[in-house]
Every structure is written in C-alpha cells, then in structure tokens.
C-alpha positions as CSV (number, residue, x, y, z in Angstrom):
1,X,175.4,9.9,18.8
2,X,175.1,12.2,21.8
3,X,173.3,10.6,24.7
4,X,174.2,9.3,28.2
5,X,172.8,5.8,28.7
6,X,172.5,4.2,32.1
7,X,175.7,2.1,32.4
8,X,178.3,0.7,34.7
9,X,182.0,-0.2,34.4
10,X,182.9,-3.7,35.3
11,X,185.3,-3.8,38.2
12,X,187.5,-6.5,36.7
13,X,189.0,-6.9,33.3
14,X,186.9,-9.0,31.0
15,X,188.7,-12.1,29.6
16,X,188.2,-12.7,25.9
17,X,188.1,-15.9,23.8
18,X,190.5,-14.3,21.4
19,X,193.1,-13.9,24.2
20,X,193.8,-10.9,26.4
21,X,191.5,-8.8,28.5
22,X,189.2,-5.9,28.0
23,X,189.9,-3.5,30.8
24,X,187.2,-1.1,32.1
25,X,184.5,-2.7,30.0
26,X,181.4,-0.5,30.1
27,X,177.9,-2.1,30.0
28,X,174.9,0.1,29.2
29,X,171.6,-1.3,30.3
30,X,167.9,-0.5,31.1
31,X,165.7,-2.0,33.7
32,X,161.9,-2.3,34.0
33,X,159.8,-3.3,37.0
34,X,160.9,-3.6,40.6
35,X,163.4,-6.2,41.8
36,X,162.0,-8.4,44.6
37,X,163.7,-8.2,48.0
38,X,165.1,-11.7,47.5
39,X,166.2,-10.8,43.9
40,X,164.3,-13.8,42.6
41,X,162.2,-12.2,39.9
42,X,164.9,-10.9,37.4
43,X,164.5,-11.7,33.7
44,X,167.4,-11.0,31.4
45,X,166.4,-10.1,27.8
46,X,169.1,-10.5,25.2
47,X,168.9,-8.4,22.0
48,X,169.5,-9.3,18.4
49,X,172.3,-8.1,16.1
50,X,171.2,-4.5,15.6
51,X,169.1,-4.3,18.8
52,X,169.9,-2.4,22.0
53,X,168.9,-2.1,25.6
54,X,165.7,-0.1,24.9
55,X,163.4,-3.0,24.8
56,X,160.4,-1.3,26.3
57,X,161.2,2.4,26.3
58,X,161.7,5.1,23.7
59,X,164.9,4.9,21.7
60,X,166.9,8.1,22.5
61,X,168.3,8.5,19.0
62,X,165.3,7.6,16.8
63,X,162.4,8.5,19.1
64,X,160.8,5.1,18.1
65,X,159.2,2.7,20.6
66,X,161.2,0.0,22.2
67,X,161.9,-3.1,20.1
68,X,159.7,-5.4,22.1
69,X,157.1,-3.1,23.7
70,X,154.4,-5.4,22.6
71,X,155.9,-8.1,24.8
72,X,157.4,-6.3,27.8
73,X,155.4,-4.1,30.2
74,X,152.6,-4.0,32.8
75,X,150.2,-6.9,32.2
76,X,152.0,-8.0,29.0
77,X,153.5,-11.5,28.5
78,X,156.7,-10.4,30.3
79,X,154.9,-8.6,33.0
80,X,156.9,-5.8,34.6
81,X,154.3,-5.7,37.5
82,X,155.7,-9.1,38.4
83,X,159.2,-9.3,37.0
84,X,162.3,-7.1,37.1
85,X,163.5,-7.0,33.4
86,X,167.1,-6.2,32.5
87,X,168.2,-5.6,29.0
88,X,171.9,-4.6,28.2
89,X,173.6,-3.5,25.1
90,X,176.3,-6.1,24.2
91,X,179.9,-5.2,24.2
92,X,181.0,-4.5,20.6
93,X,177.8,-2.5,20.0
94,X,177.4,1.3,19.9
95,X,174.5,2.2,22.3
96,X,176.7,2.9,25.3
97,X,178.6,-0.4,25.9
98,X,182.3,-0.7,25.1
99,X,182.8,-1.1,21.4
100,X,184.9,0.2,18.5
101,X,183.6,3.8,18.9
102,X,184.5,3.9,22.6
103,X,187.5,5.9,23.7
104,X,190.7,3.8,24.3
105,X,193.2,4.5,27.1
106,X,195.2,6.7,24.7
107,X,192.2,9.1,24.3
108,X,191.3,8.1,20.7
109,X,188.5,5.8,19.6
110,X,189.4,2.1,19.5
111,X,188.2,1.7,15.9
112,X,189.7,-1.5,14.6
113,X,192.0,-1.8,17.6
114,X,189.0,-3.0,19.6
115,X,189.5,-6.7,20.2
116,X,187.5,-9.2,18.1
117,X,184.8,-10.7,20.4
118,X,182.6,-13.7,20.5
119,X,179.0,-14.4,21.7
120,X,180.5,-15.9,24.8
121,X,182.5,-12.7,25.4
122,X,179.2,-10.8,25.2
123,X,177.7,-13.1,27.8
124,X,180.7,-12.6,30.0
125,X,179.9,-8.9,30.0
126,X,176.2,-9.7,30.9
127,X,177.3,-12.0,33.7
128,X,179.5,-9.2,35.0
129,X,176.6,-6.9,34.9
130,X,174.4,-9.4,36.9
131,X,177.2,-9.7,39.4
132,X,177.4,-6.0,39.8
133,X,173.7,-5.8,40.3
134,X,173.8,-8.6,42.9
135,X,171.7,-11.0,40.9
136,X,173.0,-14.5,41.3
137,X,170.2,-16.5,39.6
138,X,167.8,-15.3,37.0
139,X,164.1,-16.2,36.9
140,X,164.6,-16.5,33.2
141,X,166.9,-15.5,30.3
142,X,165.1,-14.7,27.0
143,X,166.4,-14.0,23.6
144,X,165.5,-14.1,19.9
145,X,168.0,-14.4,17.0
146,X,171.4,-13.4,18.3
147,X,169.8,-12.9,21.7
148,X,168.9,-16.6,21.5
149,X,172.6,-17.4,21.0
150,X,173.4,-15.4,24.1
151,X,170.7,-17.3,26.1
152,X,172.1,-20.6,25.0
153,X,175.7,-19.5,25.8
154,X,174.6,-18.4,29.3
155,X,172.9,-21.7,29.9
156,X,175.9,-23.8,28.6
157,X,178.7,-21.8,30.3
158,X,177.0,-20.5,33.4
159,X,174.4,-23.2,34.0
160,X,173.5,-22.1,37.5
161,X,172.6,-18.6,36.5
162,X,169.1,-19.1,35.0
163,X,166.1,-21.2,36.0
164,X,164.4,-20.9,32.6
165,X,165.9,-20.4,29.2
166,X,163.7,-19.2,26.3
167,X,165.3,-19.3,22.8
168,X,163.3,-17.9,19.9
169,X,164.2,-18.1,16.2
170,X,167.8,-18.9,16.8
171,X,170.6,-21.5,16.3
172,X,173.5,-23.2,18.0
173,X,175.9,-22.3,15.2
174,X,176.1,-20.2,12.1
175,X,175.8,-22.0,8.8
176,X,177.9,-21.3,5.8
177,X,175.0,-19.4,4.3
178,X,174.6,-17.3,7.4
179,X,178.3,-16.5,7.2
180,X,178.1,-15.7,3.5
181,X,175.4,-13.1,4.0
182,X,177.4,-11.4,6.8
183,X,180.5,-11.4,4.7
184,X,178.5,-9.6,1.9
185,X,177.6,-6.9,4.4
186,X,181.1,-6.5,5.8
187,X,182.6,-6.2,2.3
188,X,180.0,-3.5,1.5
189,X,181.1,-1.5,4.5
190,X,184.9,-2.0,3.9
191,X,184.5,-1.1,0.2
192,X,183.0,2.3,1.1
193,X,185.7,5.0,0.6
194,X,184.7,6.6,3.9
195,X,185.5,3.5,5.9
196,X,189.2,4.3,5.8
197,X,190.3,1.1,7.6
198,X,187.8,1.9,10.4
199,X,189.4,5.3,11.2
200,X,186.4,7.5,10.2
201,X,185.4,8.9,13.6
202,X,185.2,12.6,13.5
203,X,184.7,12.7,9.8
204,X,182.4,11.4,7.1
205,X,181.1,7.9,8.0
206,X,180.7,4.9,5.6
207,X,176.9,5.3,5.4
208,X,176.6,4.0,1.9
209,X,178.3,0.7,2.7
210,X,176.5,0.3,6.0
211,X,173.1,1.0,4.2
212,X,173.9,-1.8,1.7
213,X,174.9,-4.1,4.5
214,X,171.6,-3.4,6.2
215,X,169.6,-3.9,3.0
216,X,171.2,-7.3,2.3
217,X,170.6,-8.5,5.9
218,X,167.1,-7.2,6.0
219,X,166.1,-9.4,3.1
220,X,167.1,-12.4,5.2
221,X,164.8,-11.4,8.0
222,X,161.7,-11.5,5.8
223,X,159.9,-14.2,3.9
224,X,159.0,-14.4,0.2
225,X,155.3,-14.6,1.0
226,X,155.6,-11.6,3.3
227,X,157.3,-9.5,0.7
228,X,154.9,-10.6,-2.0
229,X,151.9,-9.8,0.2
230,X,153.2,-6.4,1.3
231,X,154.8,-5.2,-2.0
232,X,154.3,-7.6,-4.9
233,X,155.6,-6.0,-8.0
234,X,153.8,-2.7,-7.3
235,X,155.5,0.4,-8.5
236,X,156.5,3.2,-6.1
237,X,154.8,6.6,-6.7
238,X,154.7,6.3,-10.5
239,X,152.2,4.9,-13.1
240,X,154.8,3.1,-15.2
241,X,158.4,2.0,-15.2
242,X,161.0,4.7,-15.5
243,X,163.5,2.7,-17.5
244,X,166.2,3.9,-15.2
245,X,167.7,3.0,-11.8
246,X,165.6,4.9,-9.4
247,X,163.5,2.9,-7.0
248,X,160.8,1.8,-9.5
249,X,159.4,-0.9,-7.2
250,X,157.9,-0.4,-3.7
251,X,160.2,-3.1,-2.4
252,X,163.2,-1.2,-3.6
253,X,162.1,2.0,-1.9
254,X,161.4,0.0,1.3
255,X,164.9,-1.4,1.3
256,X,166.5,1.9,0.7
257,X,164.5,3.4,3.5
258,X,165.6,0.6,5.8
259,X,169.3,1.2,4.9
260,X,169.3,4.9,5.2
261,X,167.5,4.9,8.6
262,X,169.9,2.3,10.0
263,X,172.9,4.6,9.4
264,X,171.5,7.2,11.8
265,X,171.5,4.8,14.8
266,X,174.3,2.3,14.2
267,X,178.1,2.3,13.9
268,X,179.6,0.6,10.9
269,X,182.6,-0.9,12.8
270,X,180.2,-2.3,15.4
271,X,178.4,-4.1,12.5
272,X,181.7,-5.7,11.5
273,X,182.4,-6.9,15.0
274,X,179.0,-8.2,15.9
275,X,178.5,-10.1,12.7
276,X,181.9,-11.7,13.2
277,X,181.0,-12.7,16.7
278,X,177.8,-14.4,15.3
279,X,179.8,-16.2,12.6
280,X,182.2,-17.6,15.2
281,X,179.4,-18.9,17.3
282,X,179.4,-22.7,17.5
283,X,178.2,-24.0,20.8
284,X,179.2,-27.6,20.1
285,X,182.7,-26.6,19.1
286,X,183.1,-24.9,22.4
287,X,182.2,-28.1,24.2
288,X,184.4,-30.8,22.6
289,X,182.3,-31.1,19.5
290,X,179.1,-32.3,21.3
291,X,176.1,-30.0,21.6
292,X,174.6,-32.4,24.2
293,X,177.7,-32.1,26.3
294,X,177.2,-28.3,26.4
295,X,174.0,-28.9,28.4
296,X,175.1,-32.0,30.4
297,X,173.7,-31.7,34.0
298,X,172.0,-28.4,33.3
299,X,169.3,-27.7,35.9
300,X,167.3,-25.2,33.8
301,X,164.1,-25.6,32.0
302,X,164.3,-24.8,28.3
303,X,161.8,-23.7,25.7
304,X,162.6,-23.4,21.9
305,X,160.4,-21.5,19.5
306,X,160.8,-21.4,15.7
307,X,158.7,-20.0,12.8
308,X,157.7,-21.9,9.7
309,X,158.5,-19.0,7.4
310,X,162.0,-18.3,8.9
311,X,164.6,-19.4,6.4
312,X,167.5,-17.6,8.1
313,X,167.3,-19.9,11.2
314,X,164.8,-22.5,10.1
315,X,163.0,-25.0,12.3
316,X,165.6,-27.6,11.7
317,X,168.1,-25.5,13.7
318,X,165.8,-25.4,16.8
319,X,165.1,-29.1,16.5
320,X,168.8,-29.8,16.5
321,X,169.1,-28.0,19.8
322,X,166.1,-29.8,21.2
323,X,167.6,-33.2,20.3
324,X,170.8,-32.2,22.1
325,X,168.9,-31.1,25.2
326,X,166.9,-34.4,25.2
327,X,170.2,-36.3,24.9
328,X,171.5,-34.3,27.9
329,X,168.4,-35.1,29.9
330,X,167.4,-31.4,30.2
331,X,163.7,-30.6,30.4
332,X,162.7,-28.9,27.2
333,X,159.6,-27.9,25.3
334,X,159.5,-26.9,21.6
335,X,157.0,-25.3,19.3
336,X,157.0,-24.3,15.7
337,X,154.7,-21.3,15.1
338,X,153.0,-20.4,11.9
339,X,153.6,-16.8,10.8
340,X,154.1,-15.0,7.4
341,X,156.8,-12.6,8.5
342,X,160.0,-14.8,8.2
343,X,162.8,-14.4,10.8
344,X,161.4,-11.1,12.1
345,X,158.2,-12.9,13.3
346,X,159.6,-12.8,16.8
347,X,159.4,-9.0,16.8
348,X,156.0,-8.7,15.1
349,X,152.4,-9.4,15.9
350,X,152.2,-13.2,16.4
351,X,149.7,-13.8,19.2
352,X,150.7,-17.4,19.6
353,X,154.2,-16.3,20.6
354,X,152.7,-14.1,23.3
355,X,151.0,-17.1,24.8
356,X,154.1,-19.2,24.6
357,X,156.3,-16.5,26.3
358,X,153.7,-15.8,29.0
359,X,153.2,-19.5,29.8
360,X,156.9,-20.3,29.9
361,X,158.2,-17.4,32.0
362,X,155.4,-17.9,34.5
C-alpha cells in the first residue's frame, strides 16, 4: 500500500478504553465542499467496517469511485455546494490512520502490539480531528452500519458536538450472532499460515484467510431475496455441473471475487482489530446499563433508518434505539425503508433513502 493520504497527527496522546494512551495518533481524512466562515456547515461522515475516507473521490488503491458518491457531492442529498463534508479513516484501520500496520516508536510495524480499541476510541480520534480543524459543533454526523455506531457514540459521549445525528442500518450493541460471524472471520485469518501471529509485514500476507473472512461477512450484508434474484442457482461459465470443487455456481464465483479483491486494499490485522471494536460496542453498558441514560439531556435531533431486508441489524435494533431516545426526551424520527439488498441497502440505489437523508440534513 503505497500512497500518501491527507492526514494530521493529534497533538495529545489519545486515551483508550482498554487503558493507556496512543501517542502520536495519526488521522487520515478527506474533505469536500467549502467550510463556512463561521464553521457552521460541517458534516462528519463515519464509514463502515471496511470503508475509508474516500467517500466521494476515487480510491487511490483500487481506482474505484468513492463508497457513497451517489449521496455526497454537488446537488446531491449531502450537497457539497452547501456543506463541508469530512470523512476520516478510523484508528485501527489501514488507509492512513494509525493501526497495526503503522510504524511503532521502535521503527517496526505495531502488528499485534497495537492496542485493542473500541468504537468510543475511534470517536475520540474523530473528535481530536475536529478539534484540530477548529470545528466545535457539527451541522450533522451521519453514519451507516459501523458508522452509525460511531454517530451514536459521538452523540452519547460528546452531546454538544452535533446538531443532527443520522444513524442508518445500525445498532446500539452487537448481538451474539454478530459476534459469532466476526469470530468466524477472525479465526479464518489467524488460521492462515501466513498470519504468523500478525508478524507478516514485509513478507507473504494472509490473503487466503482474509478472503474467507470477507466472504463470510459479505453474506451477512446481503439478503436471500437479493441473492436469489441476482444469482439463483445459475451456473458460472459452464453448461453443467463439474462434479468438482471449482466455482460451479455464479454465487460462488461472486464471493470468491469479493474475497480476492478485498485482500488488495485491506490489512488482515486491521480486520481483527476493527471487528473486535464492533463486538465490544454496547452503548447501554457504557452508561450504567441504560440506553436511555446515554442520551439523557441530549440537545441533538436524531433520525434512525432501517431496511426491511436487513437481517444483520434488523429494524428491531433501530426501534430499540428510538424507544431509548423517546424515554430520554430526545427529538427523534424513524423510518423503515423497503429495499431488496439487505444490510448493504444503505450503499446502493434506494431513492427513498436519498429523500430521507436530504430532508434530515437540511
């Protein structure tokens, strides 16, 4: 991975939930649109597990469009003619922010010496970035999936920092099933002979394990109806079954493609760290066991969005957050949208989501 992202080093050590500090934490970020003279038009976008800061610009490693280009840009629902959009790579990741692949003070990559982090630690890094940029209060914070967890954490722990909080296809805590799928992926990585206890930098990387982890996770992002409509039981480039273990079915070929492509842009150790942070996320636990208490006295406006085909973070998870916000007296709106794509619906062409996002941020 050879590229030089826009970044800054936080002036103060970053305190971590697991104890200790992360000194010289680096935050890589991208911005879009002009910041108003009074700094009142900033929107922070928080990315999902395997996302990055390239929300509306070409990815420097893959050459692919930004992950939310359909939503962010001039005249789009998050209009960069009106708003100054900031998207940062979370700590623990591998697109320029401090993570396991970063160089430690002794000159070697941190690898598994990098401290285990939480969603709240990620948000501490984002708040540090906002402080460095001189932005005291956001017009809005927006996030889907893990990005929604970050938006909730910002609202609960730094309630004065955002006027609006938009949470899409997310949850206030990881379920046992969520944790189980992540553990499957972690075990696939750690079982790869090239993982070598995380000390693989400068040599062969655990691509096979990381690809399997990505394949398993990707299944959870989709819906059965979506898979059936796209692939069914159609064979891949052959008139009949091979009676072997090549990719006979189109869906098998698709998953293998997703897995192999992922290894070219992501670090296996980062996958371990970020999935662990998501598994540790439990906003109620952080606030005395009460999710309502997490939002007590919060001055922000909230909007929660779920999708009817999302079985990873189903609508019940969003309703749980909405009930807590109601109990806390916080102004909140909620909508369940119909879409066939499963959890990934927030990234795909769902015009109803465009209207919700535009209406709420304005």
